[in-house]
C-alpha positions in Angstrom: 12.2 21.6 43.0 10.4 18.1 42.7 6.8 18.2 40.0 4.3 16.4 42.2 2.4 13.2 40.4 -0.5 15.5 39.2 1.9 17.2 37.5 4.5 15.0 35.8 0.3 13.3 34.9 -0.5 17.0 33.3 2.5 17.2 31.3 2.2 14.0 29.7 -1.2 14.4 28.9 0.2 18.4 27.1 2.4 16.1 25.1 0.4 13.5 24.5 -2.1 15.8 23.3 0.4 17.8 20.8 1.6 14.5 19.3 -1.4 13.2 18.7 -2.5 16.4 17.0 1.0 16.7 14.5 -0.4 12.7 13.6 -3.9 14.0 12.9 -2.5 17.2 11.5 0.4 14.7 8.5 -1.9 13.4 5.9 -0.1 10.0 4.5 3.9 9.9 2.8 4.7 8.1 0.2 7.7 5.9 0.1 9.4 6.8 -3.8 11.9 4.8 -5.9 14.8 7.0 -7.9 15.8 4.6 -11.1 18.5 6.7 -12.6 22.1 6.0 -14.7 23.3 9.7 -13.5 23.7 10.1 -9.4 23.7 13.8 -10.2 20.5 13.9 -12.2 17.9 10.9 -9.6 19.8 13.3 -7.0 18.2 16.3 -8.2 14.5 14.6 -8.6 15.0 13.1 -5.1 16.6 17.0 -3.5 12.4 18.4 -5.0 10.7 16.2 -3.8 8.7 17.4 -0.5 10.2 15.5 2.8 6.8 15.8 4.7 5.0 14.1 1.4 7.7 12.0 0.0 9.3 9.4 2.5 11.8 7.4 2.2 13.0 8.1 -1.6 15.7 5.9 -1.7 17.8 6.2 -5.8 20.0 3.4 -7.2 21.9 3.3 -11.0 20.3 1.0 -13.3 17.1 -1.3 -13.4 18.9 -4.9 -12.4 19.1 -3.1 -9.0 16.1 -1.6 -9.4 14.2 -4.8 -9.6 16.3 -6.3 -6.6 14.3 -3.6 -4.2 10.5 -3.2 -5.9 8.9 -7.0 -4.4 10.2 -6.5 -0.9 9.8 -2.4 -0.8 7.0 -1.8 -0.9 7.5 1.2 -2.9 4.0 3.7 -3.4 6.2 5.1 -7.1 8.5 4.9 -9.0 10.3 7.4 -10.8 12.9 6.6 -13.8 14.8 9.0 -15.7 14.8 7.1 -19.1 18.2 7.4 -21.1 19.0 7.2 -24.8 17.7 3.8 -25.0 15.0 4.1 -23.2 13.6 0.5 -24.0 15.0 -1.2 -20.5 13.6 1.7 -18.8 10.3 1.3 -21.2 9.8 -2.9 -20.6 10.7 -2.1 -16.8 8.1 1.0 -15.8 5.4 -1.5 -17.7 6.4 -4.7 -16.0 6.1 -2.6 -13.1 1.9 -1.9 -13.3 1.5 -5.6 -14.1 2.8 -7.3 -11.1 2.8 -4.3 -8.5 0.0 -1.0 -6.9 3.0 1.3 -8.0 2.4 4.6 -9.5 5.0 5.1 -12.6 6.6 7.7 -14.2 8.8 7.4 -16.8 10.7 10.8 -17.7 11.9 10.4 -21.5 14.2 12.9 -24.1 12.4 14.3 -26.6 12.8 12.3 -29.5 11.4 9.6 -27.5 8.0 11.0 -25.6 5.4 10.8 -28.4 6.0 6.9 -29.2 7.6 5.6 -25.8 4.2 7.4 -24.4 2.2 5.6 -26.8 3.1 2.5 -26.2 3.0 2.5 -22.5 0.4 4.7 -21.8 -2.2 1.6 -21.9 -0.2 0.4 -19.0 -0.7 2.9 -16.7 2.8 4.9 -16.9 3.0 8.6 -17.2 5.3 9.9 -18.6 7.3 13.8 -18.6 9.8 15.6 -21.5 13.1 16.1 -20.2 13.8 18.8 -18.7 11.1 19.2 -16.4 9.7 22.5 -14.8 8.9 22.1 -10.0 5.5 22.6 -11.1 5.0 20.3 -13.6 6.8 17.2 -11.8 4.7 17.6 -8.6 2.0 17.6 -10.7 2.3 14.2 -12.0 3.2 13.4 -8.9 0.3 14.1 -6.9 -1.7 12.5 -10.4 0.0 9.4 -9.0 -0.4 9.9 -5.1 -4.6 10.3 -5.9 -4.0 6.4 -7.5 -2.0 5.2 -5.3 -5.1 6.4 -2.9 -7.7 4.9 -4.9 -5.4 1.7 -5.5 -5.5 1.1 -1.3 -9.0 1.6 -1.0 -9.4 -1.5 -3.2 -6.9 -3.4 -1.9 -8.2 -2.6 1.3 -12.2 -3.4 0.2 -10.4 -6.6 -1.9 -9.1 -8.6 1.9 -12.5 -7.4 3.7 -14.1 -9.3 1.6 -11.5 -12.7 0.8 -11.5 -12.2 4.7 -15.1 -12.7 4.2 -15.2 -15.0 2.5 -12.5 -17.6 4.3 -14.9 -16.5 7.2 -18.4 -18.1 5.6 -15.8 -21.4 4.8 -14.9 -21.9 8.3 -18.1 -21.7 10.0 -19.9 -23.6 7.2 -17.4 -27.0 8.5 -17.8 -26.4 11.9 -21.7 -26.2 10.9 -21.2 -29.0 9.8 -19.1 -31.5 12.0 -22.0 -30.2 14.3 -24.4 -31.7 12.5 -22.7 -34.5 12.0 -21.4 -35.2 15.1 -24.0 -33.5 17.8 -27.0 -34.4 15.4 -27.6 -30.7 14.8 -30.1 -29.3 11.9 -28.7 -27.0 10.0 -30.5 -23.7 11.2 -29.7 -25.0 14.8 -26.1 -25.4 14.3 -26.2 -21.5 12.0 -28.3 -20.7 15.6 -25.5 -22.0 17.8 -22.4 -20.9 16.4 -24.3 -17.9 16.5 -25.8 -17.6 19.7 -22.4 -18.2 21.6 -20.2 -15.9 19.6 -22.5 -12.9 21.3 -22.7 -14.0 24.0 -18.6 -14.8 24.6 -18.5 -11.5 22.3 -15.6 -12.9 19.6 -16.3 -13.5 15.8 -18.5 -15.9 14.0 -14.9 -17.7 12.7 -13.1 -17.9 16.9 -16.1 -20.1 17.9 -16.2 -22.0 14.1 -12.5 -22.7 14.8 -13.3 -23.3 18.5 -15.7 -26.7 17.9 -13.5 -27.8 14.1 -10.5 -28.1 17.3 -12.6 -29.4 18.8 -14.8 -32.3 17.1 -12.1 -33.3 13.9 
């Protein structure tokens, strides 16, 4: 039996509503990089991360491999399972915090835990002593999620300020072109750009860029 166009529209609307509801209910997910020379330990860590919060999870077996992935990986959290010789892992964890906004969790053996924790703490690296329980692991990761959201909000605010500063530069350049080419006063040039932007329902930067292309 063929469906009517109205019924098709009704069903499509219902499906879309369900999809939107699911999207609204689901929170952000966090991209995770797990660094562990032991594949068994790495897979164990990955299997303990809830997929609705941590996805995708990438496993690598060395600091060298992790270094190759980090620049373009866009990872939110990096978990490093430190071997008994913790030097390279310690330096790598500190380096990530210095050069990126990713949260870092360093897993340490008992003999290394206190001295290494004291050295990496100033960089913002979180540490856990092995063996680790699911509860402690998830608590530390929840803390890193909170830190990541704060950094994300800071990135957005910083980008907004930089964009605003760039707009001011472009508008000022356009104003001086109007002053030079059309002999306007500075207030008149400012009002011209502002009014034209309002009349055309576009940003002042767009009008300024048109002026710059016209008179440069």
